[in-house]
C-alpha positions in Angstrom: 187.3 66.3 95.7 189.7 67.4 98.3 192.6 67.1 95.9 190.8 69.0 93.2 189.8 71.8 95.6 193.4 72.0 97.0 194.7 72.3 93.4 192.3 75.2 92.6 193.4 76.9 95.8 197.0 76.6 94.9 196.4 77.9 91.4 194.5 80.9 92.8 197.4 81.6 95.2 199.9 81.4 92.4 197.9 83.8 90.2 197.7 86.2 93.2 201.5 86.2 93.5 201.9 86.8 89.7 199.6 89.8 89.8 201.4 91.1 92.8 204.7 90.9 91.0 203.3 92.6 87.9 201.7 95.5 89.7 204.2 95.9 92.6 201.4 95.4 95.1 201.4 92.9 97.9 198.5 90.4 97.6 197.7 88.0 100.4 195.7 84.9 99.7 193.1 84.6 102.5 190.6 82.3 101.0 189.2 79.4 103.0 191.2 76.2 103.2 190.1 73.0 101.5 188.8 71.4 104.6 186.7 74.3 105.8 185.3 74.8 102.3 184.4 71.1 102.0 182.7 71.2 105.4 180.7 74.2 104.3 179.6 72.5 101.1 178.6 69.3 103.1 176.4 71.4 105.3 174.9 73.3 102.4 174.2 70.1 100.6 172.6 68.5 103.7 170.4 71.6 104.1 169.3 71.3 100.4 168.6 67.6 100.9 166.4 68.3 103.9 164.5 71.0 102.0 163.8 68.6 99.1 162.7 65.9 101.5 160.4 68.4 103.4 158.8 69.6 100.1 158.3 66.1 98.8 156.4 65.2 102.0 154.4 68.4 101.9 153.4 67.6 98.3 152.1 64.2 99.3 150.2 65.5 102.3 148.6 68.2 100.1 147.6 65.5 97.6 145.9 63.5 100.3 144.1 66.6 101.6 142.6 67.2 98.2 141.6 63.5 97.7 141.9 61.3 100.8 144.2 58.2 100.5 145.4 59.1 97.0 148.9 58.3 98.4 148.9 55.2 100.7 149.9 55.7 104.3 152.9 53.5 104.1 154.3 55.6 101.2 153.7 58.8 103.2 155.5 57.1 106.1 158.5 56.5 103.9 158.7 60.1 102.9 158.5 61.1 106.6 161.4 58.8 107.2 163.3 60.7 104.5 162.8 63.9 106.3 164.0 62.5 109.6 167.1 61.0 107.9 167.8 64.3 106.2 167.7 66.0 109.5 170.2 63.5 111.0 172.4 64.0 108.0 172.4 67.7 108.5 173.3 67.3 112.2 176.2 65.0 111.3 177.5 67.4 108.6 177.4 70.3 111.1 179.2 68.3 113.8 181.7 66.6 111.6 181.3 63.5 113.8 182.1 60.2 112.0 180.0 58.2 114.5 177.0 60.5 113.8 177.5 60.1 110.1 177.5 56.3 110.3 174.3 56.5 112.5 172.6 58.1 109.6 173.4 55.1 107.4 172.0 52.9 110.1 168.8 54.9 110.2 168.5 54.5 106.4 168.9 50.7 106.8 166.2 50.7 109.6 163.9 52.7 107.3 164.4 50.2 104.5 163.6 47.4 106.9 160.4 49.2 108.1 159.3 49.9 104.5 160.0 46.3 103.4 158.0 44.9 106.3 155.1 47.3 105.6 155.0 46.3 101.9 154.9 42.6 102.7 152.2 43.1 105.3 150.2 45.2 102.9 150.4 42.5 100.2 149.6 39.8 102.6 146.5 41.7 103.9 145.4 42.3 100.3 145.4 38.6 99.5 143.5 37.8 102.7 140.8 40.1 101.5 140.8 39.1 97.9 142.4 35.9 96.7 145.4 36.6 94.5 144.9 40.3 94.6 148.8 40.4 94.7 150.6 37.8 92.7 151.8 35.1 95.2 155.2 35.2 93.6 155.4 39.0 94.4 154.4 38.3 98.0 157.2 35.8 98.2 159.6 38.3 96.7 158.5 40.9 99.2 159.1 38.5 102.1 162.6 37.8 100.8 163.2 41.5 100.5 162.0 42.0 104.1 164.4 39.3 105.3 167.3 40.8 103.4 166.6 44.3 104.9 166.5 42.9 108.4 169.9 41.1 107.8 171.4 44.3 106.2 170.4 46.3 109.3 171.9 43.7 111.6 175.1 43.7 109.7 175.4 47.5 110.0 174.6 47.5 113.7 177.4 45.0 114.2 179.8 47.4 112.5 179.0 50.4 114.7 182.4 50.2 116.4 184.3 48.7 113.4 186.9 50.4 111.1 185.9 53.1 108.7 186.9 50.8 105.8 184.5 48.1 107.0 181.7 50.6 107.5 182.2 52.0 104.0 182.0 48.6 102.5 178.7 48.1 104.2 177.4 51.5 103.1 178.2 50.6 99.5 176.3 47.3 99.9 173.4 49.3 101.2 173.4 51.5 98.2 173.5 48.5 95.9 170.5 47.1 97.8 168.6 50.4 97.2 169.2 50.3 93.5 168.1 46.6 93.4 165.0 47.5 95.4 164.0 50.2 92.8 164.5 47.7 90.0 162.2 45.3 91.8 159.6 48.0 92.2 159.7 48.7 88.5 159.4 45.0 87.7 156.4 44.7 90.1 154.8 47.7 88.4 152.6 48.7 91.3 151.3 52.3 91.3 151.8 52.4 95.1 155.5 51.8 94.8 157.3 54.9 95.8 159.4 54.9 92.7 156.2 55.9 90.9 155.1 58.5 93.5 158.4 60.3 92.9 157.7 60.7 89.2 154.0 61.5 89.7 154.5 64.2 92.3 
């Protein structure tokens, strides 16, 4: 992105010089440099992310106000986590601090661990109330997902003082986990899974 932006800046500067030569008027290119423009875009993007997260949470709360417990508490909690993570992301974008940016990824991993644990506990509690209310195989899969989330968080915490390259590799693995988790929720097909709440609301 930086290279593309730098190229556009160079093209604009060249055009300014050409027009200056044609009209005999001095033109000075005073547009923002690539780095400052990228920083501004990162901040704007983070603000937009925060706004979307806040509106999603507001929609879920309004739904529950109209009809209590339409959206399960653990799902609402996940959306609240989204808002907190988006706020941290904005702070990191505004500061430009790499350590703060990595801390946001750690917060995401912690949120995944919390959500996985809540889903497993919910399924276990359901089966204690009604036998086989949740397929035992799904309960086992949820337990495995919870363990994976815990290990993923521990891996990230261990990399807090590591190289940017090592941190980026872990961040990529976290994204892969997120995609896999969504696929598992689709396979499980539970209305309470947040992948469905996103489409419903």
